[in-house]
C-alpha positions as CSV (number, residue, x, y, z in Angstrom):
1,M,96.0,125.2,77.1
2,P,98.5,122.4,78.6
3,A,96.0,119.8,80.5
4,P,96.0,120.2,84.1
5,S,98.7,118.3,86.4
6,A,97.0,116.7,89.8
7,R,98.9,117.0,93.0
8,L,99.1,113.7,94.4
9,T,100.7,111.9,97.4
10,A,101.3,108.4,97.2
11,Y,100.6,106.2,100.4
12,D,101.0,102.1,100.8
13,H,98.5,99.8,99.8
14,G,98.0,101.4,96.7
15,I,96.2,104.9,98.0
16,T,96.7,108.4,96.6
17,A,95.5,111.3,97.6
18,I,94.9,113.7,94.9
19,D,94.6,117.8,95.6
20,T,90.8,118.7,94.3
21,E,91.9,122.4,94.4
22,Y,88.7,123.2,95.6
23,A,88.9,126.4,97.3
24,R,92.7,126.2,98.0
25,P,95.8,123.8,97.6
26,S,95.4,121.1,100.3
27,Q,91.9,122.1,101.6
28,D,90.1,119.0,99.9
29,A,91.3,115.7,98.9
30,S,90.0,112.6,96.4
31,H,91.2,109.7,97.0
32,L,92.1,106.9,94.5
33,I,92.5,103.2,95.4
34,V,94.1,100.9,93.1
35,E,94.2,96.9,93.6
36,D,95.7,94.7,91.2
37,G,94.8,96.8,88.0
38,R,91.4,97.9,89.2
39,A,90.4,101.4,90.7
40,A,88.2,103.3,92.9
41,F,87.6,106.9,93.8
42,V,86.3,107.9,97.1
43,D,84.7,111.7,96.9
44,T,85.4,113.7,94.0
45,G,85.6,117.6,94.7
46,A,83.4,119.8,92.3
47,N,83.2,119.7,88.3
48,N,86.7,121.2,88.3
49,A,88.4,118.8,89.8
50,V,87.5,116.1,87.3
51,P,90.2,116.9,85.0
52,L,93.0,116.1,88.1
53,L,91.0,112.8,88.8
54,L,91.9,111.5,85.4
55,D,95.4,112.7,85.1
56,A,96.0,110.7,88.5
57,L,94.2,107.8,86.5
58,D,96.8,108.0,83.8
59,R,99.8,108.9,85.7
60,A,98.7,105.3,87.2
61,G,98.8,103.2,84.3
62,L,95.1,103.0,84.3
63,D,92.2,103.1,81.8
64,R,89.0,104.8,81.9
65,G,87.1,101.5,82.3
66,D,89.5,100.3,84.9
67,V,87.4,102.4,87.6
68,D,84.6,100.1,89.2
69,Y,83.4,102.3,91.9
70,V,83.1,106.0,92.8
71,F,82.6,106.1,96.8
72,L,80.7,109.1,97.6
73,T,80.9,109.6,101.6
74,H,78.3,111.9,101.4
75,V,76.6,114.9,98.8
76,H,77.7,117.9,100.2
77,L,79.3,119.4,96.8
78,D,82.9,119.7,98.2
79,H,82.7,115.9,98.2
80,A,80.5,114.4,95.4
81,G,79.6,118.0,93.2
82,G,82.0,116.6,90.3
83,A,80.9,113.0,90.6
84,G,78.1,113.2,87.7
85,E,80.5,114.6,85.3
86,L,83.4,112.4,86.4
87,L,80.9,109.0,85.6
88,T,80.4,110.3,81.9
89,H,84.6,109.5,81.8
90,L,84.0,105.9,83.3
91,P,82.1,103.5,81.4
92,N,82.2,100.8,84.2
93,A,82.1,102.5,87.3
94,R,79.2,102.4,89.9
95,C,78.5,105.4,92.3
96,V,78.1,103.9,95.9
97,L,75.6,106.0,98.0
98,H,73.9,106.3,101.1
99,P,70.1,105.4,100.9
100,R,69.4,108.8,101.8
101,G,71.9,110.5,99.4
102,A,71.1,108.7,96.1
103,P,68.2,110.5,95.6
104,H,69.8,114.0,95.6
105,M,72.5,112.6,92.9
106,I,69.8,111.5,90.3
107,D,67.8,114.4,90.8
108,P,70.1,117.2,92.1
109,S,67.8,120.3,92.2
110,R,66.9,120.1,95.9
111,L,70.7,119.7,96.9
112,W,71.5,123.0,94.3
113,T,68.7,124.6,96.1
114,G,70.4,124.3,99.4
115,T,73.9,124.9,98.2
116,E,72.4,128.3,96.9
117,A,71.4,129.0,100.2
118,V,74.3,128.4,102.2
119,Y,76.6,130.3,99.4
120,G,74.1,132.5,97.4
121,K,73.2,131.8,93.7
122,R,76.4,133.4,92.3
123,R,78.8,132.6,94.2
124,A,77.3,128.9,94.7
125,R,77.4,128.7,90.4
126,E,81.4,130.1,90.3
127,I,82.2,127.0,92.5
128,Y,80.0,124.3,91.7
129,G,79.2,124.7,87.8
130,R,76.3,122.7,86.5
131,L,75.2,119.5,88.9
132,V,75.3,116.7,86.4
133,P,72.5,114.1,87.2
134,I,73.9,110.5,87.9
135,A,71.6,108.0,86.4
136,A,69.6,105.5,89.1
137,D,70.8,102.5,87.4
138,R,74.7,103.5,87.7
139,I,74.1,103.8,92.0
140,D,74.9,101.4,94.0
141,I,73.1,102.0,97.4
142,A,75.2,101.6,100.8
143,N,73.7,100.0,103.4
144,D,74.7,100.0,106.8
145,G,77.6,97.1,107.0
146,D,77.1,96.6,102.9
147,T,80.3,95.4,101.6
148,F,81.9,96.5,98.3
149,R,84.9,94.5,96.3
150,L,87.7,96.0,94.6
151,A,89.6,93.2,92.8
152,G,88.9,91.1,96.0
153,R,89.8,93.7,98.4
154,E,86.7,94.2,100.5
155,F,85.5,97.4,101.4
156,R,82.6,97.8,104.2
157,A,80.4,100.9,104.5
158,L,79.2,102.1,107.9
159,H,76.7,104.8,108.8
160,T,78.0,107.7,110.4
161,E,75.6,110.8,111.2
162,G,76.3,114.0,113.3
163,H,77.7,115.7,110.4
164,A,75.2,114.6,108.1
165,R,72.2,111.9,107.8
166,H,73.3,110.9,104.5
167,H,77.1,110.0,105.6
168,Y,78.7,106.7,105.5
169,V,82.4,105.9,105.8
170,L,84.5,103.4,103.8
171,H,86.3,100.8,106.3
172,D,89.3,99.4,104.4
173,P,90.8,96.4,106.6
174,A,93.8,95.7,104.3
175,S,95.4,98.9,104.9
176,R,94.0,99.4,108.7
177,S,92.2,102.7,107.0
178,V,88.9,104.3,106.9
179,F,87.9,107.0,104.5
180,T,86.1,109.3,106.9
181,G,84.8,111.9,104.7
182,D,83.6,114.6,107.3
183,S,82.7,112.4,109.9
184,F,86.4,112.3,111.8
185,G,86.6,116.0,111.2
186,I,89.0,118.3,109.6
187,S,93.0,118.5,109.9
188,Y,94.7,120.7,107.1
189,R,98.6,119.8,107.1
190,E,99.6,123.6,107.2
191,F,99.0,123.2,111.1
192,D,101.2,120.1,111.4
193,T,103.8,121.0,114.1
194,A,106.0,118.8,116.2
195,A,103.2,117.7,118.3
196,G,101.9,116.2,115.0
197,P,98.7,116.9,113.5
198,F,95.3,119.1,114.8
199,I,92.1,118.4,113.8
200,F,88.7,120.0,114.6
201,P,84.9,118.8,114.3
202,S,83.1,120.2,111.1
203,A,79.7,121.4,112.2
204,T,78.3,122.7,108.9
205,P,74.8,122.9,107.9
206,I,72.3,121.4,108.1
207,D,72.2,118.0,110.1
208,F,75.2,118.7,112.8
209,D,74.6,116.6,115.7
210,P,76.7,116.7,118.7
211,D,75.2,113.5,120.0
212,A,75.4,111.4,116.8
213,A,79.3,112.8,116.1
214,H,80.4,111.5,119.5
215,V,78.8,108.2,118.5
216,A,80.5,108.5,114.6
217,Y,84.1,109.5,116.1
218,D,83.6,105.9,118.5
219,R,82.2,104.0,115.5
220,I,85.1,104.8,113.3
221,M,87.5,103.9,116.2
222,A,86.2,100.5,117.1
223,C,87.5,99.7,113.3
224,E,90.6,100.2,115.1
225,P,92.6,102.0,112.3
226,R,96.1,102.8,112.4
227,Q,95.5,106.0,110.1
228,V,92.2,107.8,108.5
229,F,92.0,109.5,105.3
230,L,90.3,112.7,105.8
231,T,88.7,114.6,102.7
232,H,90.3,117.6,104.3
233,Y,92.7,116.7,104.4
234,S,94.1,113.6,103.6
235,R,95.9,111.0,105.8
236,V,96.2,111.2,110.0
237,G,97.6,108.8,112.5
238,D,98.0,109.2,116.5
239,L,94.2,108.7,116.4
240,D,93.6,108.2,120.3
241,R,94.8,111.6,120.6
242,L,93.0,113.4,117.8
243,V,89.8,111.4,118.8
244,A,89.9,112.8,122.3
245,D,90.7,116.2,120.7
246,L,87.4,115.6,118.6
247,H,85.3,114.4,121.6
248,A,86.1,117.7,123.4
249,G,85.6,119.9,120.1
250,I,82.0,118.8,120.0
251,D,81.5,119.6,123.5
252,A,83.0,123.0,123.1
253,Y,80.8,123.7,120.0
254,R,77.8,122.7,121.8
255,H,78.6,125.1,124.7
256,M,79.6,127.7,122.2
257,A,76.2,127.7,121.0
258,L,74.3,127.5,124.1
259,A,76.0,130.5,124.9
260,H,75.0,132.4,121.5
261,E,71.3,131.4,121.8
262,N,69.6,134.3,122.6
263,D,72.2,136.8,120.9
264,D,70.9,139.4,118.3
265,H,73.2,139.0,115.4
266,R,73.3,135.5,116.5
267,V,75.5,134.2,113.6
268,E,78.3,136.6,113.5
269,R,78.6,136.3,117.4
270,L,79.1,132.6,116.4
271,R,81.5,133.3,113.8
272,E,83.6,135.0,116.4
273,S,83.5,132.9,118.8
274,M,84.3,130.0,116.3
275,F,87.3,132.0,114.9
276,A,88.8,132.4,118.4
277,Y,88.5,129.1,119.6
278,L,89.9,127.5,116.7
279,G,92.9,129.9,116.7
280,E,93.5,129.6,120.7
281,R,93.4,126.0,119.9
282,A,96.1,126.1,117.0
283,H,98.4,128.1,118.8
284,A,98.4,126.0,121.5
285,H,99.0,123.0,119.4
286,G,102.6,125.1,117.9
287,Y,101.0,126.8,115.0
288,A,103.2,129.9,114.3
289,G,100.9,131.9,111.8
290,D,99.7,135.5,112.8
291,S,95.8,136.1,112.5
292,D,95.7,136.7,108.8
293,A,97.5,133.5,108.0
294,L,94.9,131.7,110.4
295,W,91.9,133.2,108.9
296,S,93.1,132.4,105.2
297,L,93.1,128.5,106.5
298,L,90.4,128.6,108.5
299,N,87.3,130.9,107.1
300,I,85.4,128.6,105.3
301,D,85.2,126.5,108.2
302,V,84.5,129.2,110.4
303,D,81.7,130.6,108.6
304,L,80.0,127.2,108.1
305,N,80.6,125.9,111.4
306,A,78.8,128.9,112.7
307,Q,76.1,128.6,110.1
308,G,75.4,124.8,111.4
309,L,75.5,125.7,115.0
310,D,72.5,128.3,114.3
311,V,70.8,125.9,112.3
312,W,71.1,123.1,115.1
313,L,70.1,125.7,117.7
314,K,66.8,126.7,115.9
315,R,66.0,122.4,115.4
316,R,66.1,122.4,119.1
317,K,63.4,124.6,119.7
318,N,60.9,123.1,117.0
């Protein structure tokens, strides 16, 4: 069987997006950063992405031992599920985790239980395979404001809640970028039009918090980036417009959730409203695809966002 060949997009400042082929092409990205012969990955995708990440490393002319860091913005498995397996191939790499996320990668049993609750046991195993624990002595904790150096290039970790309480973003002053995981929403390249990128918030379970999401957006923008690198999907600019859209989107999500708070079959009603809202916004942005094409791009996010809003409503009553 031929070795897998990764779909790569090269940017300046040694940054390359790697399509992890998580659910479909251009849905989930890992980012490889290379500085003076040393390398780091930001997020990994699931286990099946590991050969693609190693292929990207080979094509950059780097050895496995040249990787110093695997930065995990948070431990949701579309971002971190392949990290344990990847580290078995990278003898010198340290895994950088939020203090709340680190215990779940050392012992992923609770993380796996939560994943099965969202996807079901069979589907979770099909998507993610077997989670490989990460030894505690290979983990560095990213406290708020901590800095990490890659061949002298400085990266700063900033804690951002709203999407997950164990989330941080990685500020890269050298490229005037922030690697945002899910803390600056989702923007698929299929929705790009003459108006630029289209973006929407991610409200997945279990920690969605609209107030904290607003704070996270502003904290990212306080870094004065010229671009951000999203896990879903890669580089976007025009950030003043996009952050305004994200703030408006969070307010719309809150209104949507409260409008359905007392409905029977609440999650299904939330799914319907979420798809209608995102579809209306996408078409207003200039997206020309029909309803089936729209659903093929948004079905995962519609389902997870509806579940996230449902969990937020339950938490409000406790």
